[in-house]
N, C-alpha and C positions, 0 to 999 in steps of 0.2 A: 141633219145627220145627228143621231142621238148620241150622248155621252153618258151611259148609264152603267156600264161594265168594263171590266178590264179589257175584254175582247173589243169593245168599242175604241178602245184606245189604239189598238192595232189597226182597226178599219179606217180610222182618221188617218193615220200614217200613210196607208195605202192610197186612200182617196186623195190626199193632198199631193202624194207623189205623182199620181196620175195627172192630177190639175196642173202641176208644174211643167210637166211634159206637154201638155196640151196648149199651154200658153207660149213654150218655147224657151224656158229657162235652160241655161247650161247646167253642168253637173254641180258646180260649186253653189249657184243659187238655188237648185233644187235641194241641196243638203241643208241650206240656210232656213229654207222656208219649212221643210219637213221637221227640222229641229225645233224651230220656234212653234210649229203647230202641236208638236208632241208636248212641248212644256205647257203651252196654254190649255190643251185638252186635259192633261193631268191635273193642272190647278183646278179647272172647272169640275172635274170628277172628285177629286179629293177635298178640296176646300169649299166648292160650291154644292156638293152633294149630287153632281151630275149636271147636265145641261145639253146644249145643242151647238152644233157647228153649222154654219152657212157658208158655202163657197160661191164667190161671184168673180166676174172677169171684167173689171172696169177698163175703160179707155180714157186717155187724156193726151192731148197734143200729139196724136199719132202713135202714142205708146200704149202697150198693153200691159196689163197687170193681173195680179191675183189678190183678192181680198178675202180674208178670213175672219168671220165674226163668231165669237164664242159667246154664248150667254149661259148664265146659271141663275138660279133662285136662292142662292146661298145667303150667308150673313152679310155679305159685302165685304169691302176692304176698309177697315177703319181709317188707315193712313196710307193713301196711295203713293205718296212722296217716299215714304219709309219703304214700302213695298218694292218700289224700283230701284233701291239701292243695293248693290251687291252686298252680300253678307247677310241681308234681312231674311228671316225665315220664321215661319210660325210651327214649323215641323222639324224633321230630321235632316232636311235637306241641306245643300250647300248655300242656299239663298241667291241663286243665279237665275231662277226660272223667269220671272216677270221681266226683270232688267235685261236679261240676256236675250230673251225673245224680242224686246223692243230693239235692241242693238242689230239684231238679225234681219229686221224689216225696215222699210223706207218710212212708212207712216204707221203711227201706233197711238191709239187713243183707249183710255180706261174710263168707262162709265160706271160709277159704283155709289152705293149709299148704304149705310148700316141697315141691315134687315130687308134691303131691297135687291139683293143679288148684285152681279157684276156682268158687265158687257165689255169685251176687248175686241177692237176692230183693228186688224193688222194687215197692211198692204205692202206688196213688193212689186216694183215697176221693172219690165224687162229693159226698156230703154229709159235709164235715169239721167 
């Protein structure tokens, strides 16, 4: 799924909401995952100049999950540790986006390098 326009950000929220229903998340977990996806999509769009979202449905030990992979070809994140700290921002936001998204998901990985873009892989499990 492309992240190239403001309209795409809305499409991401709808697609992720539908995916949470397909996996069987309750309303609280649906909201958590959609909120995290919205933050990560916005980061890819604003800071990465656009990107893509891939939605997957992994399984482990009998449990189902939802994995969201956001990729962009932007400038990368110079200091990932700092970017995950609440209050850190490179724009006008409150600085809760990346760290907040990490707290809302069960598994969270950031792959980035200066000039090489960023990939964020976030997974939430139904049976934790």
